[in-house]
C-alpha positions in Angstrom: -3.7 -7.3 17.3 -7.1 -6.0 16.6 -5.9 -2.6 18.4 -3.1 -2.5 16.4 -5.1 -2.8 13.1 -7.6 -0.1 14.1 -4.8 2.5 15.1 -3.1 1.9 11.8 -6.2 2.1 10.0 -7.1 5.4 11.8 -3.7 6.9 11.1 -3.9 6.2 7.1 -7.7 7.6 7.1 -6.0 10.9 8.4 -3.4 10.9 5.4 -3.8 12.7 2.0 -4.8 10.7 -0.9 -1.1 10.9 -2.2 0.3 9.9 1.2 -2.1 7.1 1.3 -1.0 5.8 -2.2 2.6 6.0 -1.2 1.9 3.8 1.9 -0.2 1.2 -0.1 2.4 1.0 -2.8 5.2 0.5 -0.2 3.4 -2.2 1.7 2.6 -4.1 -1.5 6.0 -3.8 -2.9 7.4 -5.3 0.4 4.8 -7.8 0.4 5.6 -9.0 -3.1 9.4 -9.0 -2.5 9.1 -11.1 1.0 7.1 -13.5 -0.8 9.3 -13.7 -3.5 12.3 -14.1 -1.2 10.6 -16.9 0.7 9.4 -18.8 -2.5 12.2 -18.0 -4.6 12.3 -17.0 -8.2 13.4 -14.9 -10.8 13.1 -10.9 -11.4 12.0 -10.6 -7.8 12.9 -7.0 -7.4 11.6 -6.1 -10.7 8.2 -7.9 -9.5 8.0 -6.1 -6.3 8.9 -2.6 -8.1 6.1 -3.2 -10.6 3.6 -4.0 -7.9 4.4 -1.0 -6.1 4.3 1.3 -8.8 0.9 -0.2 -10.1 -0.8 0.1 -6.7 0.5 3.6 -6.2 -0.7 4.6 -9.6 -4.3 3.0 -9.1 -4.7 4.5 -5.8 -3.5 8.1 -6.9 -5.3 8.1 -10.2 -8.7 6.6 -9.0 -8.6 7.6 -5.5 -10.4 4.7 -3.8 -9.4 6.2 -0.5 -11.9 8.7 0.1 -11.8 11.0 3.1 -15.4 11.7 4.6 -16.2 15.0 6.4 -18.0 14.1 9.8 -20.4 17.0 10.9 
């Protein structure tokens, strides 16, 4: 499992800020959707889309994903 995590982490770090923000938004939205479906509730799709858009917007605007240059 650790190997899969490391490979995914490396792949994501090689993406541009926009692509990273999209991946983060999609994963957050899917996570909220799955948990909402398991627990039940109202407006699950709206909650999932809102979370996806917020995570995408925050990551894209503030850029917590920083690419570093190695010498």
